[in-house]
C-alpha positions as CSV (number, residue, x, y, z in Angstrom):
1,X,16.6,15.4,136.8
2,X,13.6,13.2,136.4
3,X,14.1,9.8,134.7
4,X,12.3,9.1,131.4
5,X,12.2,5.4,132.3
6,X,8.8,4.3,133.7
7,X,8.5,2.2,136.8
8,X,8.6,-1.5,135.8
9,X,5.7,-2.6,137.9
10,X,3.5,0.1,136.4
11,X,4.6,-0.6,132.9
12,X,4.0,-4.3,133.2
13,X,0.3,-3.6,134.2
14,X,-0.4,-2.2,130.7
15,X,-2.3,-4.4,128.4
16,X,0.1,-4.2,125.4
17,X,3.8,-3.4,125.8
18,X,6.7,-3.7,123.4
19,X,9.3,-6.2,124.5
20,X,12.9,-6.9,123.7
21,X,15.2,-9.8,124.5
22,X,17.7,-9.6,127.3
23,X,19.9,-12.6,126.9
24,X,21.4,-13.8,130.2
25,X,22.7,-17.0,131.8
26,X,22.4,-17.4,135.6
27,X,24.3,-19.8,137.9
28,X,22.4,-23.1,138.1
29,X,23.4,-23.5,141.7
30,X,21.0,-20.6,142.6
31,X,18.1,-22.8,141.4
32,X,16.2,-19.7,140.4
33,X,13.7,-21.6,138.2
34,X,12.8,-23.8,141.1
35,X,12.4,-20.9,143.4
36,X,10.2,-19.1,140.9
37,X,8.0,-22.1,140.4
38,X,7.7,-22.6,144.2
39,X,6.8,-18.9,144.6
40,X,4.1,-19.2,141.9
41,X,2.6,-22.3,143.6
42,X,2.7,-20.8,147.1
43,X,0.9,-17.7,145.8
44,X,-1.6,-19.6,143.6
45,X,-0.3,-18.0,140.4
46,X,-1.0,-19.9,137.2
47,X,1.7,-18.2,135.2
48,X,4.5,-16.0,136.4
49,X,6.6,-14.7,133.4
50,X,10.3,-14.8,134.3
51,X,10.8,-11.8,132.1
52,X,8.5,-9.7,134.2
53,X,10.2,-10.8,137.4
54,X,13.6,-9.9,135.9
55,X,12.3,-6.6,134.7
56,X,11.0,-5.6,138.2
57,X,14.1,-6.8,140.0
58,X,16.5,-5.1,137.6
59,X,14.5,-1.9,137.7
60,X,14.4,-1.8,141.5
61,X,18.2,-2.6,141.7
62,X,19.2,0.0,139.1
63,X,16.9,2.6,140.7
64,X,18.4,1.9,144.1
65,X,21.9,2.4,142.5
66,X,20.8,5.8,141.2
67,X,20.2,5.0,137.6
């Protein structure tokens, strides 16, 4: 059965998309904010929306799990 959920990376490339809040706290020890900032600097990205990163990561993980 084909999924009705579009691929996150393709969806995020659209000019206008509806968004919803996904409240979550992450362990500070992972230093995810620092890693994301470093990634953006290393890749010469002015702005890297955390929500987009989370969307792609969760989409890939859930797809791998078969959802």
